[in-house]
C-alpha positions in Angstrom: 201.4 135.9 273.1 199.2 134.4 270.9 195.4 134.4 270.7 193.4 132.2 268.3 190.7 133.6 266.1 187.9 134.0 268.4 185.3 137.2 268.5 182.4 136.9 270.6 181.2 140.2 268.8 181.0 138.4 265.5 179.2 135.4 266.7 176.1 135.3 264.2 178.2 136.0 261.1 180.8 133.4 261.9 178.5 130.7 262.7 176.9 131.4 259.3 180.1 131.6 257.5 180.8 128.2 259.1 177.5 126.5 257.9 178.3 127.5 254.7 181.8 126.6 254.3 181.7 123.5 256.4 181.8 121.2 253.5 183.9 123.2 251.1 187.0 122.0 250.0 190.3 124.4 250.7 190.9 126.3 247.9 194.1 128.5 246.9 192.1 131.8 246.8 193.2 134.9 248.3 191.6 136.6 251.5 188.7 138.8 250.9 189.5 142.5 251.2 188.0 146.1 250.5 189.3 148.7 248.4 192.1 150.6 250.1 191.3 154.0 249.0 193.7 156.9 247.9 194.7 157.7 251.3 196.3 154.3 252.0 200.2 154.1 250.7 201.2 150.8 249.5 204.5 151.5 250.6 206.4 153.5 253.0 210.0 154.2 253.9 212.8 153.1 251.7 214.2 149.4 251.3 217.0 148.2 253.6 220.2 147.1 253.2 221.1 144.1 255.3 223.0 145.3 258.5 224.0 142.0 260.4 224.0 141.8 264.0 227.2 140.3 265.4 228.4 139.2 268.8 225.0 137.3 269.6 225.8 134.0 271.0 224.2 131.1 269.3 221.1 129.6 270.9 221.8 126.2 271.7 219.8 123.2 269.5 217.3 121.8 271.7 217.8 117.8 271.0 214.3 116.8 270.7 212.8 120.2 268.8 213.2 120.9 265.3 216.3 123.2 264.0 216.2 126.8 265.6 213.6 128.8 263.7 211.3 126.1 262.8 210.1 124.3 266.0 207.1 126.7 266.6 205.6 130.2 267.3 208.6 131.4 269.3 211.2 129.5 267.0 213.2 127.6 269.7 213.4 126.1 273.3 214.6 129.4 274.7 211.3 131.2 273.2 213.9 133.9 271.6 211.7 135.0 268.6 215.2 135.6 267.0 216.4 134.0 263.6 219.8 133.8 262.2 218.6 133.7 258.8 217.3 136.8 257.0 213.8 138.3 256.1 212.6 140.5 253.8 214.4 144.0 253.3 211.6 145.7 251.4 212.8 145.3 247.7 210.0 145.2 245.4 208.1 143.6 247.8 205.5 141.1 247.0 202.9 140.0 249.3 200.4 136.6 248.9 197.5 135.4 251.1 195.8 132.0 251.4 191.8 132.0 252.4 191.1 129.4 255.0 188.8 131.0 257.3 191.1 129.9 260.0 193.9 131.5 261.7 197.3 129.9 261.2 198.1 131.2 264.6 201.3 128.9 265.0 204.0 128.1 262.2 206.5 125.7 261.9 208.7 124.5 259.0 209.3 120.9 258.4 213.0 119.5 257.2 211.7 120.2 253.3 210.9 123.8 254.3 207.0 123.5 254.1 204.5 125.1 256.5 203.3 123.1 259.1 200.6 125.1 261.0 197.7 124.8 263.8 194.9 127.1 262.4 192.0 127.2 264.7 188.7 129.0 263.6 185.8 128.1 260.7 187.8 125.5 259.2 190.1 124.3 261.9 192.8 121.7 261.6 196.7 120.9 261.5 197.8 122.1 257.9 200.6 121.4 255.6 201.2 124.2 253.2 203.6 124.5 250.0 205.4 127.9 250.8 206.1 129.1 247.4 202.6 128.8 246.3 200.5 128.9 249.3 198.2 125.9 248.5 197.2 123.3 251.2 199.1 120.1 250.9 197.4 118.3 253.9 194.9 118.9 256.5 194.1 116.9 259.5 191.0 117.4 261.9 192.2 118.1 265.4 190.3 116.5 268.3 187.9 118.8 270.3 188.6 121.7 268.0 185.7 122.9 265.9 184.0 126.0 264.4 181.3 126.0 267.0 183.9 127.0 269.6 183.7 130.4 268.4 180.6 131.4 270.2 181.4 129.9 273.1 181.8 132.5 276.1 185.4 133.2 276.8 186.4 131.9 273.5 188.5 135.1 272.9 191.2 134.0 275.8 190.8 130.0 275.0 194.7 129.4 274.1 193.7 125.3 274.1 193.2 122.9 271.4 196.4 123.8 269.4 197.1 127.3 269.7 200.5 126.1 270.8 202.3 123.3 269.3 205.6 122.1 268.6 207.6 120.5 266.0 210.0 117.8 267.1 213.4 116.6 266.1 211.7 113.8 263.7 209.0 116.4 262.1 206.4 115.4 264.2 203.7 118.0 265.3 203.0 117.6 269.0 199.8 119.1 270.2 197.8 119.3 273.3 194.1 118.8 272.6 190.8 120.2 274.0 189.9 116.8 275.0 193.0 116.2 277.5 195.6 114.4 275.3 198.9 115.1 274.1 198.7 113.8 270.2 201.9 113.4 268.2 201.4 113.4 264.2 203.7 112.1 261.7 203.6 113.2 257.9 202.3 110.8 255.4 201.8 110.9 251.7 197.9 110.4 252.4 195.5 113.2 251.2 195.2 114.8 254.9 199.1 115.0 255.0 199.1 113.6 258.4 198.9 110.4 260.9 198.4 110.0 264.5 201.4 108.3 265.5 200.9 108.6 269.4 197.9 109.6 271.7 198.8 110.1 275.2 195.5 110.2 277.4 195.7 112.4 280.3 192.2 113.0 281.1 192.7 110.5 284.0 195.0 112.9 285.7 192.9 116.5 285.1 190.5 117.9 286.8 187.7 119.7 285.4 188.4 123.1 283.6 192.2 122.0 283.4 192.5 122.6 279.7 196.1 122.0 278.3 197.4 125.2 276.9 201.0 124.1 275.8 203.4 121.5 275.9 207.2 121.3 275.1 209.7 118.9 275.9 213.0 119.5 278.5 216.5 119.1 277.3 216.3 115.6 278.6 213.4 114.5 276.4 210.5 114.5 279.1 207.6 116.6 277.7 205.9 119.4 280.3 202.7 120.6 279.9 200.7 123.3 281.6 197.0 124.1 282.1 195.4 127.3 282.4 193.8 126.7 285.9 194.9 125.6 289.3 198.4 126.3 288.3 198.7 122.9 286.7 201.9 121.7 285.5 202.9 118.3 284.5 205.3 115.9 282.8 204.8 113.1 280.4 207.6 110.3 279.9 206.8 109.5 276.4 208.4 106.0 276.5 206.7 104.7 279.7 203.5 107.2 279.3 204.0 107.9 282.7 202.4 111.4 283.9 203.2 113.3 286.8 201.6 116.6 288.2 201.6 119.3 290.5 199.0 122.3 291.1 200.3 125.7 292.5 196.8 126.1 293.9 193.3 126.8 293.0 192.1 130.3 292.5 192.5 133.4 290.4 196.1 133.9 291.3 197.4 130.7 289.7 196.7 131.0 286.0 199.0 130.1 283.5 198.0 131.6 279.9 201.0 131.2 277.8 203.9 129.0 277.0 207.0 128.6 278.7 210.7 128.3 278.0 213.2 125.4 278.3 216.9 125.4 279.2 219.8 123.3 278.3 220.0 121.5 282.0 216.4 120.5 282.1 215.5 123.5 283.4 211.8 124.9 282.7 210.4 128.5 283.2 206.7 129.0 283.5 205.0 132.4 284.5 201.9 132.5 286.2 199.6 135.7 286.5 201.7 136.4 289.8 204.9 134.7 289.7 208.1 133.5 287.4 209.1 129.9 288.5 211.6 127.7 287.6 211.0 123.8 287.7 213.1 120.9 287.4 212.1 117.3 287.2 212.7 115.1 290.5 213.9 111.4 290.5 210.3 110.3 289.1 210.1 112.9 286.5 207.9 114.8 289.1 207.9 118.8 288.5 209.7 120.1 291.4 210.0 124.0 292.3 213.8 125.1 292.2 212.9 128.7 292.6 209.7 131.3 292.4 209.8 135.1 292.1 206.9 137.4 292.7 206.8 140.2 290.1 205.1 143.4 290.6 201.7 143.7 290.0 199.2 146.5 289.8 196.0 144.2 289.7 195.0 145.6 286.8 193.2 143.5 283.8 194.5 145.7 281.1 192.8 145.8 277.8 195.3 143.8 275.5 195.9 141.2 278.1 194.3 137.9 278.9 194.5 138.2 282.7 195.8 140.5 285.7 199.6 139.3 284.9 202.3 138.9 282.7 201.3 138.5 279.3 204.8 137.0 278.3 205.9 133.6 277.8 209.5 133.9 279.6 212.8 134.2 277.2 216.0 132.6 278.2 219.0 134.8 277.4 222.7 133.4 277.3 225.1 133.7 280.4 222.3 132.8 282.9 219.5 135.0 282.6 215.5 134.9 282.1 213.1 137.7 281.4 209.2 138.5 281.3 207.3 141.8 281.8 205.4 142.4 284.9 201.9 143.9 285.5 203.0 146.9 287.3 201.6 150.7 285.9 203.7 151.1 283.8 204.8 147.9 283.1 208.5 146.8 283.4 210.7 144.3 281.5 212.3 142.1 284.4 215.2 139.8 284.2 216.3 137.4 286.5 219.3 135.0 287.2 218.5 131.6 286.5 221.1 129.6 288.8 219.5 127.6 291.4 222.0 129.7 294.1 222.0 133.0 292.8 222.6 135.3 295.8 220.2 138.2 294.2 217.5 136.5 291.9 216.5 139.8 290.3 218.9 141.6 288.0 216.8 144.8 287.0 213.3 146.2 286.5 213.0 148.7 284.0 209.9 150.6 283.0 208.5 150.6 279.3 205.4 153.1 278.0 203.3 155.4 279.7 201.4 154.8 283.0 197.9 154.1 282.1 198.9 152.7 278.8 201.2 149.9 278.9 200.7 146.1 278.6 202.0 143.4 276.2 200.3 139.8 275.6 203.5 138.7 273.6 206.6 137.4 274.3 209.9 139.4 274.4 212.4 139.1 271.5 215.8 137.8 273.2 219.2 138.4 271.4 222.5 138.2 273.7 221.7 141.0 276.3 219.1 142.7 274.2 215.2 142.4 274.5 212.5 144.2 272.3 209.1 144.5 273.8 205.8 145.7 272.2 202.7 147.6 273.6 199.5 146.0 273.1 197.4 148.1 275.3 194.1 148.8 274.3 193.3 145.5 272.3 190.2 144.2 273.7 189.0 142.1 270.9 189.2 142.4 267.2 186.2 145.4 267.3 189.4 147.2 268.8 191.0 147.6 265.4 188.0 148.3 263.2 186.7 151.6 261.3 190.2 153.0 261.6 190.9 152.4 265.5 194.0 151.0 266.5 195.9 150.9 269.7 198.5 152.4 271.9 201.8 152.5 269.6 204.9 151.4 271.4 208.1 149.3 270.9 211.4 149.4 273.3 214.7 147.9 273.7 216.1 147.3 276.9 219.8 145.7 277.3 221.3 144.1 280.4 224.3 146.1 281.7 227.8 144.7 280.3 228.8 144.1 284.2 225.3 141.9 284.3 224.3 143.8 287.4 221.4 146.0 286.0 219.9 147.3 282.7 218.9 150.1 280.8 216.6 151.6 278.2 218.2 151.9 274.8 215.4 153.4 272.8 211.4 153.6 272.8 209.1 154.0 269.5 205.9 155.8 270.5 204.8 155.9 266.9 204.0 152.4 265.5 201.1 150.6 267.1 201.4 146.8 266.7 198.2 145.5 268.2 198.7 141.9 269.0 201.6 140.4 266.9 204.3 138.2 267.9 207.2 140.0 266.5 210.5 138.5 265.4 214.4 139.8 264.9 216.7 138.8 262.2 220.1 138.7 263.0 221.0 138.5 259.4 219.2 141.6 258.5 219.3 143.7 261.6 215.4 144.2 261.0 212.6 143.7 264.0 209.6 142.2 261.9 206.2 143.4 263.2 202.7 144.0 262.0 200.9 147.4 262.7 197.9 149.0 262.0 196.8 152.2 260.3 194.1 154.4 261.0 192.1 155.0 257.8 188.7 154.0 257.6 189.4 151.1 255.5 191.4 149.4 258.1 194.9 148.7 256.5 197.5 146.2 258.0 201.1 146.9 257.3 204.1 144.5 257.1 206.6 146.6 259.3 210.4 146.7 259.6 212.0 148.6 262.5 215.8 149.1 263.0 217.2 147.0 265.9 219.9 149.4 266.9 217.6 152.8 266.9 213.9 151.4 266.8 213.1 153.7 264.0 210.6 152.5 261.3 212.8 151.2 258.2 209.8 150.3 255.8 206.2 149.5 255.6 204.5 147.1 253.0 200.7 147.2 252.9 199.4 143.6 253.5 195.5 144.1 253.0 192.4 145.8 254.5 189.8 144.8 256.6 188.9 142.2 259.2 190.5 139.5 257.4 194.1 140.8 257.6 193.6 141.4 261.6 196.4 139.1 262.9 194.7 138.6 266.1 197.7 137.4 268.3 199.5 135.2 265.6 203.1 135.2 265.4 205.4 136.3 262.6 207.5 133.3 261.3 210.5 133.9 258.8 210.7 130.7 256.4 213.9 129.1 255.3 214.1 131.2 252.1 213.7 134.6 253.8 209.8 134.9 253.0 207.7 136.4 256.2 204.6 134.5 256.9 202.0 135.4 259.3 198.5 133.8 260.5 195.4 136.1 259.9 191.6 135.9 260.7 191.3 135.0 257.1 194.0 132.3 257.0 197.5 132.7 256.1 199.6 135.9 254.7 203.4 136.1 253.1 205.8 138.7 252.6 208.9 138.2 250.2 211.0 140.7 248.5 210.8 140.6 245.0 213.6 140.0 241.9 
């Protein structure tokens, strides 16, 4: 999943930079980087020819979200991280960057194809960005989000304040704030690009420490939200403003660190650091548990994960399945049946990666019966990828068996290391798009394409070198024109094919 740009080991330099740029206008300048050096290749591999993936049932369009692929960090209500449109093939690749001193961690696209992004960091805000020129068209301050947050203890694992947001079916950005509000921003021709259209104050029902992590509408239009502590789950009726909440319990075993998935029948899937829970709304809109499943857990808080639980947002699959990873050692990809009356809840549990070196903090890619998982083991903070260091390599594909009664490992890539990125799959190209780290002292970061069918690396294109190109848990987004975008600690980066 996703972290915002937070690094306690860089407190003093970041604070100094914040004071220096606080009043400076945003300019279309590239992210700063050092020389790559002769040992850092610009391009590795061979440009691809599109090899479309067929037979994958389409993901139903959520009635209250922007079109699939455009609505937020995981692309759709099922949190599939899969696109039907193409991404780059690696032909004469062109890279670009926009220096913001804030990480555009979550990216969406409006009906005009423009980038809408929440960018916490030194210059935080809700941004409207031209995707072609990589220039800022508008920026709106977000309540309770400011540069001083970077030096607060625990900032590295703080997902609140806009790290998650969604774009709705009317091009409006919906954000849970650090002050306990859910705010709805419409676009405006004014200089800042946005106007606050609705403001729902939830502070009256939140207890101390219950910061909002994520909010999403269910298929009936009820807005659900989760908080990091106490297993807080709530609903908001956007028409009446009525709020209903439930708590799974206080203590360290009821943390909700990531977002959640919403199905087509009002079903909502939320993972805590111990369980996966299906919720449905009751007669008054109150959250009600339909079923809950406890997953295997080693009890370890692994480096690269936020807590001692799953690092994944649940992913819904066709034909009545939902998947997460557990926190066993080694970690497993676990698939469950979604039906309330399923005779056997768990379909399978498939181990991936090596014992003592497996863990993820990012959502699974889901495409039909296939799931792609990334290994993030070893990323404690941005210092983990400096001076040539990187994390434990690993990508794997697990498929549900044709009879629906088990799963099997299709391939494992033990070469490529994606420290924290939320990868994406394009059904149009047959490529998995990820972001990997080289081991040279200049700290090169690469846009990387893997073959969906084999897991092999197809090509890699240098994005940039140094700290500013660390994506620090941001998610790749494939734009309507096939360009790939990604938030980095320095701002926003992009990759497109040349002519």
